[in-house]
N, C-alpha and C positions, 0 to 999 in steps of 0.2 A: 440540381444545384451543384456546381463544381466545387471540388475540395481544394482548399488552399493549403500550401505547405507553410507551417509556422517556422519562425526563426529558431535556430538551435537553442538560444537562451530561453525562449518561450516554452519549448518542450522541456528543458531542464527544470524550469521553475514549476511548471504544471506537474511534472513527475515527482519532484521533491514534495510539493504540497499533497499530492495523492498518497505518497508513501507515508508521510507523517499522519495524514488523516486516517489511513487504513490502520495504522498502529494504535490510534486512539478511538477508532470506530466513530469518527466525527462526521456525521451525515451532511452537515451544512458545508463543510470544507470539501468533501467529496463531490457534492452537487455542484460546486463552483468550478470544477475542473473537468468533469465528464459530461458527455451528451446524455440526453434522456434514453437514447437507444444503445448505450454502451454495452458491449458484450465481452465475455472473456472468462477467465478462471484464476483462482488463487489455489494454493495447496489444499485448502479446505473445501472449496465449493466452486461450482460454475454458475454463471449468471447470464441473462439475456437482455437485461435493461437495468437502468439505474435503480428502480424500485427493488428488483430481485437482488442486486448487489447489496443494497442497504439492508434488506431482510436477512441475507446471508451473514452479514457482519454482526447482527444482533444489536443489543443496546450499547450505547456509548460506554466506553470503559475508562476508568481513571486508574487502572492497575499500573500503568506506566506513566512516568513523568520525566522531565529532563530529556525529551526525545530530540535527537539530533540526526538529521539525514545528510549524507554526503553522496553527491553524484560523482562517481569515480571515473566513469568513461561513458561517453554518449556517441552514438552513431545515428545519423539521420539521413534518410534518402527519400525525398518527396515528403509524403505524409506518414511514412513508416519510421519507427525508431526502435533502438535497442539501447538499454541503459543498464550499466553495472552500478550497483549502489551498495552503500553500507549504512546501517542504522545502529545507533546506540541509545539506550534508555535505562532508566532505573525502575526496578520493580518496587513500586511505592505502596500499593494497596492490593487488596484481594483480587486475584485473577480467576475469572470464571471461564472454564472450558467445558462446554456441554453441561453435564450435571455436576462436575467436580469443581471444587473451590480450593485455591492455593493461597495461603496467607502471604502477605508481603515478606520478601526476604531482604529488601534494601539493596540487593545486588545490582550491579551494572551489568547489562547484557549487551552483546553485539550480534548483529545478524548481517549477512551479506547475501545479495541475490541479484537477479536479473529481471528487468521489466521490459517486455516486448510489446509493442503496440502500434496504434495508428491514431492520427488526429483528423479532425474535421473542423475547419474554421477555428483553430486555436484551442479546441477542447479535445480531450482524449475520447475517442470513439470506440476503441477496443483495446484490451490489454490482457496479457497473461503474466502472472507474477510467479516467479520461481525462487524459493529459498528453502532452507533446511529447518523445518519446525522442530525436529528432534534436537538439533543443536541448541535451540532456544530453551527447550525444556531441560536439557542437560545442564545448561548454565544456571537454571533456577533450581536444580537438584530435585526435579519432580518426575524424573524417569529413571 
């Protein structure tokens, strides 16, 4: 089956939805924008399909609310894309990281990163997510 190159706006919308869904560990929203065979990595883990991506994220989190994603720059070539993004959110409830729990701080946090990936018929089929998790933890005063 031939891969079709989605329009720039479709890539931007799918990437924005993916980034917000990753921040919330929202399986339904992630499932809506990635293929079943999606593969890639985040700063925390690697995955070889949608099921392993969702397992790696763990349970949905409500630690953050007021999530806002901004696509700052996007480059598309055929089915490949590179996106520079920014994300802001409020630490509203307990954040669980591994075995540790961090009570809500109410602080607004911001994170910037790059999402590199490819698409297959308007869905994200592979991606690598790069951002500085330590910066996030510094903003929350937990490192």
